Biopython code that builds the backbone (N, CA, C, O; Angstrom):
import numpy as np
from Bio.PDB.StructureBuilder import StructureBuilder

atoms = [
    (1, "MET", "N", (-5.311, -39.042, -0.587)),
    (1, "MET", "CA", (-3.965, -38.690, -0.164)),
    (1, "MET", "C", (-3.046, -39.899, -0.387)),
    (1, "MET", "O", (-3.412, -41.041, -0.108)),
    (2, "LEU", "N", (-1.872, -39.618, -0.885)),
    (2, "LEU", "CA", (-0.879, -40.678, -1.094)),
    (2, "LEU", "C", (-0.358, -41.211, 0.223)),
    (2, "LEU", "O", (-0.224, -40.468, 1.194)),
    (3, "ALA", "N", (-0.065, -42.494, 0.254)),
    (3, "ALA", "CA", (0.663, -43.073, 1.384)),
    (3, "ALA", "C", (2.139, -42.747, 1.177)),
    (3, "ALA", "O", (2.568, -42.503, 0.049)),
    (4, "CYS", "N", (2.906, -42.741, 2.245)),
    (4, "CYS", "CA", (4.332, -42.432, 2.156)),
    (4, "CYS", "C", (5.055, -43.394, 1.213)),
    (4, "CYS", "O", (5.959, -42.986, 0.484)),
    (5, "LYS", "N", (4.664, -44.655, 1.224)),
    (5, "LYS", "CA", (5.301, -45.642, 0.354)),
    (5, "LYS", "C", (5.110, -45.268, -1.120)),
    (5, "LYS", "O", (6.044, -45.385, -1.914)),
    (6, "GLU", "N", (3.923, -44.827, -1.482)),
    (6, "GLU", "CA", (3.656, -44.417, -2.863)),
    (6, "GLU", "C", (4.389, -43.113, -3.188)),
    (6, "GLU", "O", (4.890, -42.945, -4.300)),
    (7, "ALA", "N", (4.453, -42.195, -2.225)),
    (7, "ALA", "CA", (5.192, -40.941, -2.435)),
    (7, "ALA", "C", (6.668, -41.240, -2.686)),
    (7, "ALA", "O", (7.278, -40.646, -3.575)),
    (8, "ALA", "N", (7.238, -42.151, -1.914)),
    (8, "ALA", "CA", (8.649, -42.522, -2.100)),
    (8, "ALA", "C", (8.858, -43.131, -3.486)),
    (8, "ALA", "O", (9.860, -42.854, -4.145)),
    (9, "ARG", "N", (7.917, -43.954, -3.923)),
    (9, "ARG", "CA", (8.022, -44.552, -5.256)),
    (9, "ARG", "C", (7.993, -43.475, -6.339)),
    (9, "ARG", "O", (8.765, -43.535, -7.296)),
    (10, "LEU", "N", (7.110, -42.496, -6.193)),
    (10, "LEU", "CA", (7.029, -41.420, -7.183)),
    (10, "LEU", "C", (8.282, -40.544, -7.170)),
    (10, "LEU", "O", (8.747, -40.102, -8.221)),
    (11, "ILE", "N", (8.819, -40.299, -5.990)),
    (11, "ILE", "CA", (10.054, -39.510, -5.894)),
    (11, "ILE", "C", (11.160, -40.213, -6.664)),
    (11, "ILE", "O", (11.864, -39.590, -7.459)),
    (12, "SER", "N", (11.312, -41.498, -6.432)),
    (12, "SER", "CA", (12.346, -42.266, -7.137)),
    (12, "SER", "C", (12.063, -42.335, -8.639)),
    (12, "SER", "O", (12.972, -42.177, -9.454)),
    (13, "THR", "N", (10.828, -42.565, -8.990)),
    (13, "THR", "CA", (10.445, -42.662, -10.397)),
    (13, "THR", "C", (10.730, -41.375, -11.153)),
    (13, "THR", "O", (11.067, -41.404, -12.336)),
    (14, "SER", "N", (10.594, -40.243, -10.464)),
    (14, "SER", "CA", (10.765, -38.948, -11.133)),
    (14, "SER", "C", (12.181, -38.749, -11.681)),
    (14, "SER", "O", (12.403, -37.873, -12.517)),
    (15, "TYR", "N", (13.134, -39.555, -11.215)),
    (15, "TYR", "CA", (14.499, -39.464, -11.734)),
    (15, "TYR", "C", (14.690, -40.338, -12.978)),
    (15, "TYR", "O", (15.741, -40.300, -13.617)),
    (16, "HIS", "N", (13.662, -41.124, -13.313)),
    (16, "HIS", "CA", (13.754, -42.015, -14.464)),
    (16, "HIS", "C", (12.817, -41.616, -15.597)),
    (16, "HIS", "O", (13.070, -41.915, -16.764)),
    (17, "ARG", "N", (11.740, -40.940, -15.238)),
    (17, "ARG", "CA", (10.785, -40.469, -16.244)),
    (17, "ARG", "C", (10.006, -39.297, -15.668)),
    (17, "ARG", "O", (9.880, -39.162, -14.451)),
    (18, "PRO", "N", (9.483, -38.447, -16.552)),
    (18, "PRO", "CA", (8.652, -37.346, -16.048)),
    (18, "PRO", "C", (7.352, -37.900, -15.445)),
    (18, "PRO", "O", (6.747, -38.820, -15.997)),
    (19, "LEU", "N", (6.942, -37.342, -14.332)),
    (19, "LEU", "CA", (5.665, -37.735, -13.737)),
    (19, "LEU", "C", (4.533, -37.087, -14.508)),
    (19, "LEU", "O", (4.673, -35.969, -15.005)),
    (20, "ASN", "N", (3.405, -37.788, -14.611)),
    (20, "ASN", "CA", (2.248, -37.184, -15.276)),
    (20, "ASN", "C", (1.604, -36.170, -14.325)),
    (20, "ASN", "O", (1.978, -36.085, -13.155)),
    (21, "LEU", "N", (0.661, -35.422, -14.820)),
    (21, "LEU", "CA", (0.057, -34.339, -14.042)),
    (21, "LEU", "C", (-0.549, -34.853, -12.741)),
    (21, "LEU", "O", (-0.340, -34.254, -11.687)),
    (22, "GLY", "N", (-1.285, -35.936, -12.796)),
    (22, "GLY", "CA", (-1.914, -36.483, -11.590)),
    (22, "GLY", "C", (-0.882, -36.899, -10.554)),
    (22, "GLY", "O", (-1.062, -36.657, -9.360)),
    (23, "GLU", "N", (0.192, -37.521, -11.003)),
    (23, "GLU", "CA", (1.261, -37.936, -10.091)),
    (23, "GLU", "C", (1.930, -36.718, -9.449)),
    (23, "GLU", "O", (2.184, -36.703, -8.244)),
    (24, "ARG", "N", (2.211, -35.700, -10.266)),
    (24, "ARG", "CA", (2.862, -34.496, -9.737)),
    (24, "ARG", "C", (1.988, -33.800, -8.699)),
    (24, "ARG", "O", (2.478, -33.388, -7.647)),
    (25, "VAL", "N", (0.703, -33.669, -8.990)),
    (25, "VAL", "CA", (-0.216, -32.995, -8.063)),
    (25, "VAL", "C", (-0.327, -33.784, -6.761)),
    (25, "VAL", "O", (-0.258, -33.210, -5.675)),
    (26, "ALA", "N", (-0.498, -35.094, -6.873)),
    (26, "ALA", "CA", (-0.627, -35.928, -5.672)),
    (26, "ALA", "C", (0.654, -35.876, -4.831)),
    (26, "ALA", "O", (0.598, -35.769, -3.606)),
    (27, "LEU", "N", (1.790, -35.953, -5.496)),
    (27, "LEU", "CA", (3.056, -35.916, -4.766)),
    (27, "LEU", "C", (3.257, -34.563, -4.099)),
    (27, "LEU", "O", (3.655, -34.497, -2.936)),
    (28, "ARG", "N", (2.986, -33.499, -4.818)),
    (28, "ARG", "CA", (3.150, -32.153, -4.235)),
    (28, "ARG", "C", (2.253, -31.971, -3.013)),
    (28, "ARG", "O", (2.683, -31.414, -2.003)),
    (29, "ALA", "N", (1.014, -32.438, -3.101)),
    (29, "ALA", "CA", (0.087, -32.324, -1.963)),
    (29, "ALA", "C", (0.618, -33.124, -0.771)),
    (29, "ALA", "O", (0.574, -32.661, 0.369)),
    (30, "HIS", "N", (1.109, -34.307, -1.044)),
    (30, "HIS", "CA", (1.658, -35.135, 0.037)),
    (30, "HIS", "C", (2.866, -34.455, 0.677)),
    (30, "HIS", "O", (2.987, -34.420, 1.901)),
    (31, "LEU", "N", (3.755, -33.916, -0.149)),
    (31, "LEU", "CA", (4.974, -33.291, 0.381)),
    (31, "LEU", "C", (4.673, -32.050, 1.215)),
    (31, "LEU", "O", (5.436, -31.714, 2.121)),
    (32, "MET", "N", (3.572, -31.367, 0.920)),
    (32, "MET", "CA", (3.204, -30.186, 1.713)),
    (32, "MET", "C", (2.830, -30.573, 3.142)),
    (32, "MET", "O", (2.912, -29.752, 4.055)),
    (33, "MET", "N", (2.415, -31.839, 3.331)),
    (33, "MET", "CA", (1.962, -32.264, 4.649)),
    (33, "MET", "C", (2.902, -33.247, 5.341)),
    (33, "MET", "O", (2.713, -33.550, 6.519)),
    (34, "CYS", "N", (3.913, -33.751, 4.628)),
    (34, "CYS", "CA", (4.732, -34.823, 5.193)),
    (34, "CYS", "C", (6.210, -34.431, 5.199)),
    (34, "CYS", "O", (6.866, -34.431, 4.157)),
    (35, "LYS", "N", (6.716, -34.103, 6.363)),
    (35, "LYS", "CA", (8.118, -33.706, 6.507)),
    (35, "LYS", "C", (9.051, -34.878, 6.216)),
    (35, "LYS", "O", (10.123, -34.676, 5.645)),
    (36, "ALA", "N", (8.673, -36.088, 6.591)),
    (36, "ALA", "CA", (9.532, -37.256, 6.364)),
    (36, "ALA", "C", (9.764, -37.477, 4.869)),
    (36, "ALA", "O", (10.894, -37.728, 4.450)),
    (37, "CYS", "N", (8.722, -37.389, 4.074)),
    (37, "CYS", "CA", (8.878, -37.585, 2.630)),
    (37, "CYS", "C", (9.612, -36.411, 1.982)),
    (37, "CYS", "O", (10.339, -36.591, 1.005)),
    (38, "THR", "N", (9.421, -35.217, 2.523)),
    (38, "THR", "CA", (10.173, -34.059, 2.040)),
    (38, "THR", "C", (11.656, -34.267, 2.297)),
    (38, "THR", "O", (12.486, -33.959, 1.442)),
    (39, "ASN", "N", (11.995, -34.789, 3.473)),
    (39, "ASN", "CA", (13.396, -35.103, 3.780)),
    (39, "ASN", "C", (13.914, -36.200, 2.848)),
    (39, "ASN", "O", (15.039, -36.122, 2.355)),
    (40, "PHE", "N", (13.091, -37.220, 2.612)),
    (40, "PHE", "CA", (13.484, -38.304, 1.713)),
    (40, "PHE", "C", (13.762, -37.755, 0.309)),
    (40, "PHE", "O", (14.742, -38.140, -0.328)),
    (41, "LYS", "N", (12.904, -36.864, -0.164)),
    (41, "LYS", "CA", (13.090, -36.282, -1.499)),
    (41, "LYS", "C", (14.431, -35.550, -1.574)),
    (41, "LYS", "O", (15.145, -35.664, -2.570)),
    (42, "GLU", "N", (14.772, -34.807, -0.534)),
    (42, "GLU", "CA", (16.039, -34.078, -0.508)),
    (42, "GLU", "C", (17.224, -35.045, -0.465)),
    (42, "GLU", "O", (18.237, -34.814, -1.125)),
    (43, "GLN", "N", (17.101, -36.118, 0.304)),
    (43, "GLN", "CA", (18.169, -37.113, 0.374)),
    (43, "GLN", "C", (18.382, -37.797, -0.976)),
    (43, "GLN", "O", (19.520, -38.024, -1.386)),
    (44, "VAL", "N", (17.293, -38.124, -1.661)),
    (44, "VAL", "CA", (17.401, -38.751, -2.987)),
    (44, "VAL", "C", (18.070, -37.782, -3.959)),
    (44, "VAL", "O", (18.905, -38.183, -4.770)),
    (45, "ARG", "N", (17.697, -36.502, -3.873)),
    (45, "ARG", "CA", (18.307, -35.501, -4.750)),
    (45, "ARG", "C", (19.810, -35.407, -4.498)),
    (45, "ARG", "O", (20.601, -35.357, -5.440)),
    (46, "LEU", "N", (20.197, -35.382, -3.230)),
    (46, "LEU", "CA", (21.622, -35.308, -2.901)),
    (46, "LEU", "C", (22.375, -36.539, -3.406)),
    (46, "LEU", "O", (23.468, -36.413, -3.958)),
    (47, "LEU", "N", (21.800, -37.720, -3.222)),
    (47, "LEU", "CA", (22.434, -38.944, -3.712)),
    (47, "LEU", "C", (22.528, -38.954, -5.232)),
    (47, "LEU", "O", (23.543, -39.366, -5.794)),
    (48, "HIS", "N", (21.483, -38.508, -5.887)),
    (48, "HIS", "CA", (21.481, -38.455, -7.352)),
    (48, "HIS", "C", (22.565, -37.503, -7.852)),
    (48, "HIS", "O", (23.310, -37.830, -8.776)),
    (49, "ASP", "N", (22.646, -36.331, -7.239)),
    (49, "ASP", "CA", (23.672, -35.353, -7.633)),
    (49, "ASP", "C", (25.078, -35.887, -7.377)),
    (49, "ASP", "O", (25.972, -35.713, -8.205)),
    (50, "ALA", "N", (25.272, -36.537, -6.229)),
    (50, "ALA", "CA", (26.592, -37.094, -5.908)),
    (50, "ALA", "C", (26.970, -38.191, -6.894)),
    (50, "ALA", "O", (28.117, -38.260, -7.336)),
    (51, "ALA", "N", (26.022, -39.042, -7.241)),
    (51, "ALA", "CA", (26.301, -40.119, -8.205)),
    (51, "ALA", "C", (26.622, -39.541, -9.578)),
    (51, "ALA", "O", (27.505, -40.038, -10.276)),
    (52, "ARG", "N", (25.904, -38.492, -9.961)),
    (52, "ARG", "CA", (26.166, -37.851, -11.251)),
    (52, "ARG", "C", (27.559, -37.231, -11.277)),
    (52, "ARG", "O", (28.281, -37.355, -12.266)),
    (53, "ARG", "N", (27.937, -36.557, -10.173)),
    (53, "ARG", "CA", (29.273, -35.955, -10.105)),
    (53, "ARG", "C", (30.353, -37.030, -10.097)),
    (53, "ARG", "O", (31.387, -36.876, -10.748)),
    (54, "TRP", "N", (30.120, -38.122, -9.362)),
    (54, "TRP", "CA", (31.085, -39.213, -9.313)),
    (54, "TRP", "C", (31.276, -39.798, -10.709)),
    (54, "TRP", "O", (32.404, -40.038, -11.138)),
    (55, "ASN", "N", (30.187, -40.023, -11.403)),
    (55, "ASN", "CA", (30.266, -40.559, -12.754)),
    (55, "ASN", "C", (31.034, -39.608, -13.672)),
    (55, "ASN", "O", (31.847, -40.051, -14.484)),
    (56, "ALA", "N", (30.782, -38.315, -13.547)),
    (56, "ALA", "CA", (31.499, -37.338, -14.370)),
    (56, "ALA", "C", (32.990, -37.359, -14.057)),
    (56, "ALA", "O", (33.818, -37.240, -14.960)),
    (57, "MET", "N", (33.332, -37.507, -12.787)),
    (57, "MET", "CA", (34.746, -37.554, -12.411)),
    (57, "MET", "C", (35.419, -38.794, -12.991)),
    (57, "MET", "O", (36.585, -38.742, -13.381)),
    (58, "GLN", "N", (34.691, -39.905, -13.050)),
    (58, "GLN", "CA", (35.273, -41.140, -13.562)),
    (58, "GLN", "C", (35.477, -41.085, -15.073)),
    (58, "GLN", "O", (36.413, -41.688, -15.599)),
    (59, "THR", "N", (34.606, -40.364, -15.766)),
    (59, "THR", "CA", (34.695, -40.312, -17.228)),
    (59, "THR", "C", (35.461, -39.099, -17.734)),
    (59, "THR", "O", (36.107, -39.165, -18.779)),
    (60, "GLU", "N", (35.394, -37.980, -16.992)),
    (60, "GLU", "CA", (36.018, -36.744, -17.458)),
    (60, "GLU", "C", (37.270, -36.376, -16.682)),
    (60, "GLU", "O", (37.992, -35.466, -17.088)),
    (61, "GLY", "N", (37.542, -37.041, -15.605)),
    (61, "GLY", "CA", (38.659, -36.661, -14.744)),
    (61, "GLY", "C", (38.164, -35.784, -13.621)),
    (61, "GLY", "O", (36.992, -35.409, -13.606)),
    (62, "PRO", "N", (39.021, -35.449, -12.683)),
    (62, "PRO", "CA", (38.607, -34.736, -11.485)),
    (62, "PRO", "C", (38.238, -33.277, -11.687)),
    (62, "PRO", "O", (37.757, -32.647, -10.745)),
    (63, "GLY", "N", (38.437, -32.714, -12.860)),
    (63, "GLY", "CA", (38.035, -31.327, -13.088)),
    (63, "GLY", "C", (38.791, -30.366, -12.200)),
    (63, "GLY", "O", (40.017, -30.293, -12.270)),
    (64, "ASP", "N", (38.075, -29.623, -11.359)),
    (64, "ASP", "CA", (38.718, -28.605, -10.532)),
    (64, "ASP", "C", (39.254, -29.167, -9.218)),
    (64, "ASP", "O", (39.536, -28.402, -8.297)),
    (65, "LEU", "N", (39.399, -30.487, -9.113)),
    (65, "LEU", "CA", (39.913, -31.073, -7.886)),
    (65, "LEU", "C", (41.434, -31.165, -7.866)),
    (65, "LEU", "O", (41.995, -31.779, -6.958)),
    (66, "HIS", "N", (42.108, -30.575, -8.837)),
    (66, "HIS", "CA", (43.560, -30.590, -8.849)),
    (66, "HIS", "C", (44.074, -29.714, -7.718)),
    (66, "HIS", "O", (43.659, -28.566, -7.564)),
    (67, "LEU", "N", (44.972, -30.268, -6.941)),
    (67, "LEU", "CA", (45.520, -29.539, -5.808)),
    (67, "LEU", "C", (47.000, -29.290, -6.038)),
    (67, "LEU", "O", (47.699, -30.088, -6.662)),
    (68, "SER", "N", (47.452, -28.167, -5.520)),
    (68, "SER", "CA", (48.883, -27.877, -5.587)),
    (68, "SER", "C", (49.620, -28.832, -4.649)),
    (68, "SER", "O", (49.012, -29.450, -3.775)),
    (69, "ASP", "N", (50.918, -28.944, -4.836)),
    (69, "ASP", "CA", (51.717, -29.795, -3.960)),
    (69, "ASP", "C", (51.627, -29.326, -2.510)),
    (69, "ASP", "O", (51.573, -30.144, -1.592)),
    (70, "ASP", "N", (51.609, -27.993, -2.304)),
    (70, "ASP", "CA", (51.484, -27.454, -0.948)),
    (70, "ASP", "C", (50.153, -27.859, -0.316)),
    (70, "ASP", "O", (50.107, -28.246, 0.852)),
    (71, "ALA", "N", (49.078, -27.770, -1.088)),
    (71, "ALA", "CA", (47.766, -28.139, -0.564)),
    (71, "ALA", "C", (47.718, -29.625, -0.226)),
    (71, "ALA", "O", (47.169, -30.006, 0.808)),
    (72, "ARG", "N", (48.278, -30.453, -1.074)),
    (72, "ARG", "CA", (48.327, -31.891, -0.803)),
    (72, "ARG", "C", (49.108, -32.179, 0.481)),
    (72, "ARG", "O", (48.706, -33.019, 1.287)),
    (73, "ARG", "N", (50.229, -31.474, 0.660)),
    (73, "ARG", "CA", (51.060, -31.652, 1.850)),
    (73, "ARG", "C", (50.294, -31.234, 3.110)),
    (73, "ARG", "O", (50.348, -31.921, 4.130)),
    (74, "GLU", "N", (49.583, -30.109, 3.035)),
    (74, "GLU", "CA", (48.815, -29.636, 4.191)),
    (74, "GLU", "C", (47.722, -30.630, 4.565)),
    (74, "GLU", "O", (47.499, -30.895, 5.746)),
    (75, "ILE", "N", (47.049, -31.174, 3.571)),
    (75, "ILE", "CA", (45.992, -32.153, 3.834)),
    (75, "ILE", "C", (46.595, -33.413, 4.443)),
    (75, "ILE", "O", (46.067, -33.953, 5.416)),
    (76, "LYS", "N", (47.690, -33.874, 3.875)),
    (76, "LYS", "CA", (48.354, -35.075, 4.396)),
    (76, "LYS", "C", (48.790, -34.865, 5.840)),
    (76, "LYS", "O", (48.605, -35.751, 6.675)),
    (77, "ASP", "N", (49.367, -33.704, 6.145)),
    (77, "ASP", "CA", (49.798, -33.406, 7.509)),
    (77, "ASP", "C", (48.604, -33.336, 8.466)),
    (77, "ASP", "O", (48.672, -33.835, 9.589)),
    (78, "ALA", "N", (47.520, -32.718, 8.017)),
    (78, "ALA", "CA", (46.333, -32.601, 8.866)),
    (78, "ALA", "C", (45.744, -33.977, 9.156)),
    (78, "ALA", "O", (45.313, -34.242, 10.278)),
    (79, "LEU", "N", (45.722, -34.840, 8.170)),
    (79, "LEU", "CA", (45.207, -36.193, 8.383)),
    (79, "LEU", "C", (46.110, -36.993, 9.315)),
    (79, "LEU", "O", (45.629, -37.790, 10.120)),
    (80, "ALA", "N", (47.407, -36.781, 9.207)),
    (80, "ALA", "CA", (48.355, -37.488, 10.073)),
    (80, "ALA", "C", (48.199, -37.060, 11.533)),
    (80, "ALA", "O", (48.428, -37.855, 12.445)),
    (81, "ASP", "N", (47.807, -35.800, 11.752)),
    (81, "ASP", "CA", (47.623, -35.288, 13.112)),
    (81, "ASP", "C", (46.374, -35.848, 13.776)),
    (81, "ASP", "O", (46.234, -35.743, 14.995)),
    (82, "GLY", "N", (45.474, -36.434, 13.019)),
    (82, "GLY", "CA", (44.248, -36.985, 13.565)),
    (82, "GLY", "C", (43.166, -35.923, 13.620)),
    (82, "GLY", "O", (43.365, -34.793, 13.174)),
    (83, "PRO", "N", (42.008, -36.301, 14.177)),
    (83, "PRO", "CA", (40.884, -35.355, 14.218)),
    (83, "PRO", "C", (41.177, -34.185, 15.147)),
    (83, "PRO", "O", (41.955, -34.325, 16.091)),
    (84, "PRO", "N", (40.565, -33.034, 14.891)),
    (84, "PRO", "CA", (40.777, -31.880, 15.771)),
    (84, "PRO", "C", (40.253, -32.194, 17.164)),
    (84, "PRO", "O", (39.277, -32.924, 17.330)),
    (85, "HIS", "N", (40.917, -31.630, 18.152)),
    (85, "HIS", "CA", (40.521, -31.867, 19.544)),
    (85, "HIS", "C", (39.473, -30.852, 19.956)),
    (85, "HIS", "O", (39.541, -29.682, 19.580)),
    (86, "LYS", "N", (38.498, -31.315, 20.736)),
    (86, "LYS", "CA", (37.469, -30.415, 21.245)),
    (86, "LYS", "C", (38.039, -29.608, 22.398)),
    (86, "LYS", "O", (38.884, -30.085, 23.155)),
    (87, "LYS", "N", (37.565, -28.383, 22.516)),
    (87, "LYS", "CA", (37.990, -27.550, 23.639)),
    (87, "LYS", "C", (37.479, -28.160, 24.926)),
    (87, "LYS", "O", (36.343, -28.630, 24.993)),
    (88, "GLY", "N", (38.299, -28.151, 25.921)),
    (88, "GLY", "CA", (37.902, -28.650, 27.230)),
    (88, "GLY", "C", (38.090, -30.156, 27.377)),
    (88, "GLY", "O", (37.753, -30.717, 28.420)),
    (89, "SER", "N", (38.616, -30.816, 26.360)),
    (89, "SER", "CA", (38.816, -32.277, 26.454)),
    (89, "SER", "C", (40.176, -32.594, 27.007)),
    (89, "SER", "O", (40.524, -33.765, 27.159)),
]
sb = StructureBuilder()
sb.init_structure("model")
sb.init_model(0)
sb.init_chain("A")
sb.init_seg("    ")
for serial, (resi, resn, name, xyz) in enumerate(atoms, 1):
    if name == "N":
        sb.init_residue(resn, " ", resi, " ")
    sb.init_atom(name, np.array(xyz, "f"), 0.0, 1.0, " ", f" {name:<3s}", serial, name[0])
structure = sb.get_structure()
């Protein structure tokens, strides 16, 4: 059975090169039994996706993030009002 440290290394490595069959099988077996490493794998995936999107925005522009003037005004006004208040506060 893989140690969590080795599982984390394989999770990270999988974004740089394909894992071989033995690595994939060992990692899959570990992930079936280890919730912490499963969570780590999901966090790495989210960070990888966010970094990829950020890079695309820097090279290609914001894409569908263009906002109308009204939408920009509403966001600016909402931010100026501060965070929403909780009920009963």
